[in-house]
N, C-alpha and C positions, 0 to 999 in steps of 0.2 A: 474493597474498602468498606467498612461498616461505620455508620454514624453513631452518635452516643445513644440513640434509641434502639440500636441493634438492627436498624434497617440497612440492608447490604447494598445501598446505592448512594452516590453523592449527587444530590440535586442542586447544591449550592455552587460548587466550583469556585471560581475566583470572584464571583459576584460583580459588584460595580467597580472594583478596583483591581483589574488584572495587572500582573507584574510587567514591567518594561523588559522586553527580551534583549534590548540593546543589540539589534542585529548588526553585523559588520557593515562598515561604511555609512552607518546611520540610516540604513534602509527602513522604509515604512512597512514593507511586506516581505516576508520570506515565502517564496513560491517553490513548492516541491512537486515535480512531475514524476508520476509513477506509471511505469509500463508493466502490465501484468502478463506474465508468460505462464500459461496454464495448459496449453495444447499438448495432448499426450498424457495428461494427468487427470483428465475429467472422468466422470462415470462412464464405464464401458464394460460390457461383458468380457471383452478381450483382456481387461485388467482384473478380472475376477469379481466384478460388481454384479449385483442382481438385476440391474436395469441400465438403460442408456441414459445419457445426459439430456436434460431438458431446461437448463438454466442459461440465461444470456445467449439466446439463439435468435436468428433473424426473424422468425415468425413463431407464433404460439405453437408449442408442441407439448406432448406428454412423454414421460419416461416409458419406454417399452420394456416390460419385464421379460428378462431372459433373451432379449434380442438386441442386435446392433441396430442403431439408427444411422444409416450411411449418409443421410442428408445432413444431420447434425455433425457427424464426423467430418464431412468435407468442409463445413463452415469453420470448424476448429482448425482444420488443416490449412485453410487459407491464411490463418494468422501466422504460422511459422514459415509457410512457403513464400508468402508475398508481403503480408502486413508488417512483420517486424522490420523488413528491409526498407520499406517506405518510411516508417516512423524513425528508423535509425538515420536515414538521410536527412529528414526534417530537423532532428535535434542536433546531429553533429555538424550540419551545414551552418547552424547558428551558434555553435559552441555552447549549447545549453546542457548542463549536467542532468542526469536522470538517475532515479532509483528503480531498479527492476524488482518486482515481487515475483520470485521464481518458484513455481512448483518443482520440487526436487526431481520427480519423475520426468517432467517436461524438460528440465535442464539436461538431464542425463540423455534424453533422446535427441537433443538439439545442440550438439557441441559447437557448430558454427555460430549459433546465436550467442552462446556463452563467450566464445572467442571475440566476437564483434563487440559485445557489451563491455567486457573487461578491457579490451584494447582501446576502447573509447573513454576509459576512466569512469564508466558507470558503476554505481554501487549495485550489487546483487544481494538483496535481502531474501530471507526464506519465506515462502508462501505455503509452507508445510510440505508434506510428502505428496499429497494428492489433492485435487480440486473436488472434494466431496464434503458432505455435511457431517461435521464431527459431533454435532449435537445428537446424532443418531447412533454414535458409537460409544463404547464404554471407556472409562478412564484409562484402563490398562492399554487398550488399543491406541488411544490418542497419545499416551506417553511413548509407546513404542514408535509411533509414526514420527513424533518429534525427534527422537533419537536417530531414526533412520534418515530423516530429512537432512539433519545436520551432517551425518556421515556422507551421504551422497553428494550434498552441496560442496562439502570440503574437497571431496575427490574430484568432482568435475570442474569446480571453479578455482581450485588451488588454494583456497583459504575458507575458513568457516564464515557463516553469515553473522553480521553484527546486528541486523534488524530482523524482526519477525512480524508476519501478518498471516493469520489463518484465513480470515474472511468469513468462512462458513464454520464459525467456531462454536464451542460449547461453553457451559458455565465453568468448566474446569480449565480452559485453555491457558489463561494467564498464569494461574498457579503452576501448571505443568511446565510452562515456558520458563518461569522463574526457577522452578525446581531443577530444570536442566542447566540453566545458567549460561553466562557468557554473552548476553545480548545487551547492547547499548540501549535498546528501546524495543517496544512492541507497538503496533498500530491497530490493534483490535479494539478500536473505539471511534466514535463519531461525535464525541460529546463536547468538543471545545474548539476554539480557534488558536489555541496555544498548547504547547507541551505541558504536561503536568506529572507530578510524582504521585505514586500510590504505594501504600504499604501492603505487602503480601506476606503475611505470617512473619513479620519482622524484617523482611527484605524490601529495600526501596527499589521500585521499578519505575523507569521513565516511560511515559506513554506519549507518543506522537500521534494525535488523532488523524484519522483518514477521512475520506469523503464519499458520500453516495449522491451528492447533488452536483458537484463539479466532476461528474463521472460519465463517461460515454456509455455506460450501461443503460442510461436513460434513453438512448436511441431505440432500444429494443424492449422496453417494458411499457406497462400501461400508463406511465407518466412521461411518455417519451418526448424527446426533442424533435423539432422539424429539421429539415435539411440544413438550414443555416443558423439555427438558434443556439447551438452549443457555444460557438465563439462569442455570440452576443451575450449569453448568460455568463460565461466566464469573464468577459470584459466588464460587465456591470458589477460582478462580484469584486473584481480587482479595483475598480473605481471606488467603490464604497470602502474597501479595506485601506486604500491609499488615503482617502479622506480621514478615516478614523486613525490611521497611522501617524498623523501629525502629533497626536497625543498618546495613542494606545496602539503601537505596532502589533501586527498579528501575523499568523501563518496561513497560507492558502495551499491546500493540496489539490492536485488535478489527477484523476484516475483514468487511465487509458488501457484498452485491451487490443491485442494484435489483430484479432478477427473483427473488431468493430471499427476503431479509429484507423486501422490499417487499410480500410476500404477507401478508394480514391475520393468519393464524394465527401466523406467525413474527414479525411486527411486534409482536403482543401479547406474545410471549415476550421480545423485545428490550426492550420498554417497561419490563418489570419491572427489568431490569438498569440501564437509564438512570435510573430513579428512585432506585436505590441510589447510583449514582455521583454524581448531581446533588446529593444530600443529604450526601455524605461530606466532612468537613472535611480529611481527610488525603490527598485525591486532587487532583492537578493535571491537569485535562483540557486538552489543548493540541493545536494543529495541529502537524504534523510539522516544518514549517519553523521554528516557534517552539522546538521541542525541539532542533533542529539549531543554531539560533542560541545557545541557552542553553549547549549542550555546547561550542560553539566558544569561548565566553567562559570557562567553568569549566575545560575541559580542551582547550586549543588544541593543534593538531597539532605545533607546535614543541616541546612538552614530551614528546610521545609518540614522534614520528618526526622527530628533529632533522635527519636527513639528507634529508628530503623537503620539498617546497615546497607550501604551501597557497596556490593562486592567489587565494583569496577572503579570506585573512587580512587583518585591518585593519592 
């Protein structure tokens, strides 16, 4: 989206008067839990990559050019071997819906996880073909990866994805996602507490912003959480949003990774927050596709971007 000066960023957003989302049941906050499934799709010479993975690992490491890093590989393997199943028990035991951001190659390599997620009514959105940095690849490669991601996703999940999140995206990502078409939303943004519409070359695209602060990735980076501070941070964020929600309801995303929150100490911390959310009457816990559908009903693109076309409008 370009402003009137030609600057290709929107720094204003909704400003002081955000729209009322009218969440179902009069909820003050819509909470979206996201479980990232990336294991088996990360950088690895086994996958034809030039170097090993070095992102979101338990201790600082560097990419090994032309070599496998078996320590990092085993950390990722924990996610699908043990972490997913622990998180699955936590969420299904409380009846809380989840959106999975699934790397297509990881989904293909983990059919039991796909079956468990779909059997529990979880949404599986696309997390692209691979968990790699698309800013380092060309437009044609990224376009092909989007196409292949949707094909594999549809094959292994039984239906195409309705949501998209690359994460390690490029400046071309949203345009290429819109070009491919068929998505209710994308989440390659961290710029707001509410969904918003953007115009992409005449097409209206709904964006559901994601999060890097309500995210367990902060356990393993330089701005890391302590052992019990994740639930505390999430709880304080929810408290403030509930207070604001009396007049201006918002959305709260929580990002989780199998190999991180799936570890017992972190899962115990997460469990504290899940218990709070599950018992709160003013919180709507929803899959991202459901939030997108609701937003499309309450704030359709035609009212916000009358010069754009929403291909998925009813």
